[in-house]
N, C-alpha and C positions, 0 to 999 in steps of 0.2 A: 629447780635443783634442790636437793636436801640441804637444809641449813647446817646440819652437823652429821658426820658419819655415825653409823650404829657402832656401839660397843658390843661385841659378841660375847655372850656369857653362857657357859654350859649349865644346864639344869641338873644338879646333882652329880653323881659319880659317872665316869666314862663308861660307855657300853663295852662289855667284854663278851666276845663270841662264845666263850666256854661256859656262860651262865647255864644253869641246869634246866631252866624252863619251868613253866607252871604246871600244876596238876592238869591232867586231861590233854597232854601232848601239845600244849601251847608253845610256840617258839620262843627262844630266848629274848628276841627283841621286844616281844609283847610283855614279857616279865619285866624287862628293863623300864619300858614306858609306864607300866602300871605302878611299879615301885616308886618311880619319880613323882607321880601324881598322888599316890596314896589312895587306898580305898576309903570311901566315906565311913564314918563310925557306924558299926552295926550292920554293914553290908558285906556279904561274902562275895567271893570272886565270881561265882556263877551268876548271882543276881546282878552284879555290876555289868558283866559282859553280855548277858542274855536276860534282861529284865522282862518280867511278865505282867500283863495287865491285871491279873488277879491279885497282884501285890499292891494295887492302888489303895491308899489309906482312906479312912473314914472321912467323907467330905464335911461332916458336922464338927470336925476339929477347927474349921475356920470360924472366926467370930461372926455372930449374927446369922449363921446359915439357917438355923431353925426358924428364926423370925421371918427370913426371906421366903422360905418354903411355905410357911403358913399364910403369909400375905398373898403370895402368887396363887396358891390353891384357892384361897378365898375369892380372889378376883375371877378365877376360872369358874368356880361354882356359882358365883353371883352374876356371871356373864357381863362383867364390867369391861369398860374400854381400857385397853392396855396399849401403851406406846413404848417402843424400845428406842432409846436415844444413845447414839454411840459416836465415837471419834471417827475421823476421816482417814486414818492410816490403816495399815494391814491388820493390826491387832483389833482396831475398832470395827472395821467392816466384817472381819472374820467373827468377832464376838456377836455382832448383830445377827449375822447369818446363823450362828449356832443357837442363839436365844430364840430366833424366829422358828427354827426347825424343832426345837424342844417344845415350844408352845403349840405349834401345829399338831404335834403328837397328842397334845391334850385338847385338841379341838378348837384352838383359839387362833384366829387370823389377826395377829397384832400389827398395828401400824408401826412403821419405823421412821427414824429421822436422823440425818447427819448434818451438822453445821458446816458451813463453807469457811475454809481456812482464812481467806482474805478478808471478806467483809464482817464475818462473825467471830472468828477466832476459835480457839480450842475450848472444848468442854461446854459447861452450862452457862453460856453467856446470855445476857438479857436479850440481845438482838436475835440470837438463835432461838431462844425460847419463845419470843414473840412470833417468829415465823412458824415455829413448830405448832403453836396453839392455833394459828390462823389457817393451817393447811389441812386440818381434819377435825373430827370431833374431839372435844376436850377429854383427855384421858382421866379415868379414875385412878389409874396407877401408871406412873412413869418408871420404867426400869432403865437406869443408866448403865452402860457398859463401857469400860475403859475411860471413865471420867466421873467426876462428882464428889470425890473424897474431900476436897477443900472448898466446895461450892456452898459455903455457909449461907450467904445472903440469897443466892438463887434458889436454894432448896426452901428457905423460909418463905420466899415469894410464892413458890408453887404450893406450899402448905396453906398459905393464906388464901389461895385461890381454890382450895378444896382438892388438890391433887396430892395423893400419897406418892412417896418416892422410895424405891429400893435401889440402892447403889451397889453395883458389882464392878469392882475396880482393883487396881494393884499399885496405884501411885502412892507416894509418901503422904501420910496423914499429917495434919497440923499437930503441934505438940500439946496444945491445951484446948482445942475445940473440935467438935464434930458436927456434921449437919443434923438437923432435926428430921431424920428420915425414919421410915419403918425398919430398915435394916441397912447396915453398912457392911457388906460382905467384901472385906479386903484383908487378905492374909497379913499385910503389914501392920494391921491392928492387933495381931496376935503373934504367935511364935512358930506356927506351922506353915509350910508352903510359901514362905515369904519371897520365893524366887519366881512364882508363877506370873505369866503375862495375863492380861484380862481374859483372853479366850480360854486359858487354862482354868481360871476361876469360874467362868461360865460353864465349862465342862464339869467342874466339881458341883456346881449348882444343879446341873442336869442329873448328875449322879444322885444328889441328895433328894431331888424330886422323885426319881424313880424308886429310891429306897423307901420313900414315904407312900407313893401311889404308883403302882406299876401301870404302864401303858405300852402299846406296841412301838417301842423305840429302841433301836440298837445303837448305843452311843459309839460303838466301835466304827460305825459307818461315817461318823463325823470327825474321827480322830485326825484325818489328814488336814482339816482346817486348823486344828489346834497346833499341829506341827508347823504349818506355814506361818501362823501368827507368832509362835514361840521363837522360831528362827529369825523372822523379820524384826521382831522387837528387841533382839539382842539381849534377852534376859539370860541369867546363868543356866548353862546346860548341865544341871545337877539334879539329884533327887527325882521327883516325878516328871520334871521337864525332860530329862534324859529318856525316861520310859515312854512318855507320850510322843516325843519326837521320833524315837527309834521305830515305834510301831506305826506312827503316822506316815513316815517316809515310805515304809513298805506298802501301806495302803494307797499312797499317792500315785504310785505307778499304775494301779488298776482302779483309780477312783471312780466312784459313781457320780461325782459332781461334774456336770457338763462344763462349767466354767473353768475348773481346775484342769480338766482334760484339754480344753481349748487353749489355755495358757501354756501348757506343756507343748502342744503342737506348734503354736506360733513362735515359741522360743527355741524350737529345734531340739527339745529334750527327747532322749530315747533311752530305753533300758530302765535301770533302777534310778530313782531320784535320790539326790544327796542334799545335805544341808547347803552346800555351795550352789546347787541348782536353784534352791529356794531363795537363798540370800542374794544371788546375782541375776536371776532370771525372772522368777515369779514375783517375788516381793517388790522389786523396783517398779514393775508394771502396775501392780495394784496400788502402790503408793503414788504413782505418777498422776492418777486421776484426782486424788485429794490435793496434790501439789498444784494442779491446774484448775482447782476449784470446781471440779465435777465429780465429787466422790460417789455420787449416785451410780455412776457407770461401773465403778469397781464393785459396789454392792450388788448391782444388777447382774454382773458377771458371775458372782458366787451364788446368787439365789435363783437364777433362771433354771428351769427344767427343760428348756428347748435347746437342743444341740446347735441348730442353725443360728439362733440368736446368740448363743454362747460364743460361737466362732466370730460373729460380727463384733461383739463386744470386746473379745480378746484382741482383735485387730485394732480396734479403737484405742485400747489401753496401750498397745505397742506404739501407736502414733503419739499418744500423750508422752510416752517415755522418751521418744526421739525429741519432742519439743522440750521436755525437761532437760535433756542432755545439752541442747543448744543454750538454754538459759544458764545452765550450770557452767558450761565452758566460758561463756561471756563473763559471768561473775568471778569465776576463778582467775581469769586473766587480769581483770581489773584489780582484784584483791592482791594478786602477786605484785602488780605495778605499785600499789600503795605501800606494800611492805618494802619494796626496794627503796622507796623514798624515805620512810620514817622508822623502819623496824631494824633493831639490832638484836640478833639472836643471843648474843652474850649478855646484853643488858636487860632485855625485856623478857619477862617470864610468862607473858600471856599475849594473845592476839585478840583485839576487839576492833572490828571494822564495820562501817555502815555506809549506805548510799541510798539516795532517793531513786536511783535507776534500777535497783536490783529487784528481782521477783521474789516475793516473800515465800513462795512454795518450795524453793530449792536451796535456801540458805543453810539448812541443816546438812545437806550433802557437801556443800563447799566447806563448811566448818569441819566436817569429818576429814576431808581430804587435806586441808591445811594443818589440822592437828597432827595427822600422821606424817606429813611432810616436814613440819618444823618441830614436832614433839612439844607443843605448847597447848595448854588449855585455851580453847578458841570459841569466841562468839562472833557470828556473822549476822548482820542486822539489816533488814530492808525497811527503809523509812518512807512513810506515806506523805501525801501532799500537806498534811496537817502537822508534820514534824513528829509523828509518833512512830517509833521503831518497833518492829517485831523481829526478834532474833532467835536463833537456835545455837546451842552450845554443845561442844564435844570436849571430853576431858582426857587426861592421862591418869594412869594409876597413882593413887595417893591424893588426888584433888577431887573432892565431891562437889559437883556443881550445885547440889541442893544446899550444902553448907555455904558455898560462895554466895548464892542468892540471899540466904538469911543474913550473911555478914554485910551485904551491900544493899539491903532492902531500902535504905534511905535514898538511894539513887534510882530506884526502879519503880515503875508503876505496878508491875506484877511479875511473878515468875514461879516456876515449879518444874517438876519432872523427876529424873533419876540422878544418881551420883555421876554417871558417865555421859548422860545426854539430858539436856534441859532446854526450856524455852523461857523467854522473858519479853516484857514490854517496857519501853524506856522512851523518855523524851529526848529528842535529838540533841538538845543542849547539854544533856548530862552524860553523853558518851565518854568524854575525856575524864570526868570525875569517876565514872564507873570503871574505866580502864585502870586508873591509878589505884583505886581501892582493891580491885581484883588482883592487880600486880602485887600489892602489899600483902594481901591475904596469902597468895601462893608462896611468896618469899618467907613469910612467917610460919607456914605450916608444912613446908617440904624441905628436904635436904638437897644439896647440890647433886648428889648421886641420883635422886629421884627425878630431877629435872633433866638428866642426861638421857638421850635416846639409847635404848638398849635392844638387842635382839637376843632372846633366850632360845638356845637350841637344845634339843633333847638327846641327840646322839650323833656321833661322827661315824659315817658309814661309807662304803665304797660302792661303785656301780655294780660290781659283781654280786652284791647282796640284794639288788633290786630285781624283783620278778613278780609275776602275777600271783604266785604262791605267797610271797611276802605281803602283797597287797591284800590278799584274802584274810590273813591273820590281823593285819593292821585295821581292816574294816570293823573288827569286833570292838574297837575303841569308839566307833561312831555312836551317836552323832557328835560332831565337834561344834564348838561355839564358846560363848562367854562362860568361863568356869571350867570348861574342858577343851582347852585350845588344841587346834590341830597340831600334831607333832611337827617340829622343825628339825631338819637334818642338815648336816654339813658334810660336803665332799671336798677334798683338797686336790690341787694339782690338775684341774680340769681344763681341757683345751677345746677348740672348735674344730668340727669336721668340715664345716663350710661357713661362709660369712653369715652373720645374722640376717634374718628375713624381717623386714619392717612390715607391720600390720597396721590397721587403723587405730586411732586413738593412742599413738605412741607405743603400742605394744611391740614386743620383739619375740621372734621364734628362733630357737637355737637347735642345732644338732650337736650335742656335747660329747666329748670323748675323754675317757679316763682309762689309760692302758689300752686293752683290746675291746673295751666295752663302750657302747654308744647309748645315749639317752636323749629322747625328744624333750624339749623344755620350752616353757613360755615365761616371759618376764613382762607382766602387765605394767604398763607405764614406763618400762625400762628405757624407751627411746628418749625420755625427758632428761636422762642423766648421762654424763660422759662416762664411758666404761674404760677401765684400765686395759692395758694390753694383756692378752693371755700369756701364760696359764693363770687360772683363777682359783680362788677358794669360793665356793658358792654355798649359800644357805637356801634351803628349799623345802617345800611341802610336796606331797605326792598326791596324785589324783588318777582316777580311772578314766581313760579316754576311749570312747567307742565311736568308730567311724566306718560306715559301710559294712557293719556286722563284725568288724574286727576290733577287739579290745586290747589296748596297750596301757602300760604304765607311763604317766607323763609327770615331769617335774614342773612345779610352779615356783619360779625363782623369787626369793624374798630379798636377797641382797647379793652383791658381787663385789669382791675386792681382789687385789693382786695377790697371787699365791705367796704364802710364806716360803722363804728360802729353806 
């Protein structure tokens, strides 16, 4: 059950039906939603709603891009051994796949390597590098994707062994150090494209290589991989991310990648792909392989050219995802029991929990769920037999986990990541000290209002305004994600046409009624919470639901409360 009810807050001024509308016959509701969000500086309305690939900026604006291109082309010309080293999540395996396809176009069959989350950990760990070097010829050039920015000692070790390193990454750099590499291609080391995921940076590297030396490669054929990685990595859906994802989702529906096609088939996707399809269907299955310490299966799914093998691998990823769900359910139940014993939502500003029985591969998902349920910055930590914990954190707006890790580094073995999602290593005996220091940091750096759970809605509308025509104009705002949140609407005085239908995993399906109008609705996880007696005020997003060739508009419930009198 939620620790505290949401406070509903309107975003900006109320929606007025008589608004004049935007140029080009855009409907008034679209004008309202765009005005609330505001157009990015220097971007006109048409470019925002219908971004074009020709508007992609010069990739050489990213620091060290020229040096990376020169070193990679030198390795190609000299027929040197190249190894692509990447992370085990969706962004990592997508980035390896992209880099591999780019190098194949230049005639290079590069070796690739992914560390295993459990025994080797994230990034350029010594254990992973030792296995990497033992499994094939020693590379002359190691290209890291989605890792490497803070690997000072590991890159120095590689350099001492005669291996050059090009880092292609998007994680936060250290304040006063950088690895001794040939090139550190990371937008966060500059001022442009700082929102890109690693696959987006690899795409820009491919663009830079093609601008320098043309080969028979159409980067547009790979843009679906960039979209999958961008959505799954929850980076801001702004700037070129918005452009790449919008075009990538269009391409995904007719993808030439057998693995992406098989994943769409195994998850029951039909018609056009949306960011929700990627975020809740494709992404979790690719991530599940890494969580179960078999990331090679996710990579094989994306790199195979065999449709039969792609189907077999997609089915395997689906099984991994079911196994992941079982582990997640167990950990979440145990975590909630711990919170019932020791946690006070009024007193405690953070959640830090650890156990020796938890699977390290799914703690991040549990952290995300508990963060949303309790609206507290959260770390969930799996502790091994040696008393070393590996944890994942998720945060609320206003609390940067990167800054938290810096403030608490005396209690940690290591840590890093992004403002809203990060990982750490810690000794079991220091969990309590870390929790206390984390708690103090949040209290000192946030207000009471920031720590209160809120639901911001975009417009109050009635069911008679909802239609497929409404959905068509609404779709121009896609893709939704971090930085461009899916609009939330509020409808008041809503009743039930029939009792709620209980689905698996505590989901509920409703047929809702407002006046003479009915709407199908789903409340994911709604069965976990006691519902007030109708009539209700509901907060919801909208989605396109296609079943047996028929398309309807469906409401996705975000919150329910008793109707205001």
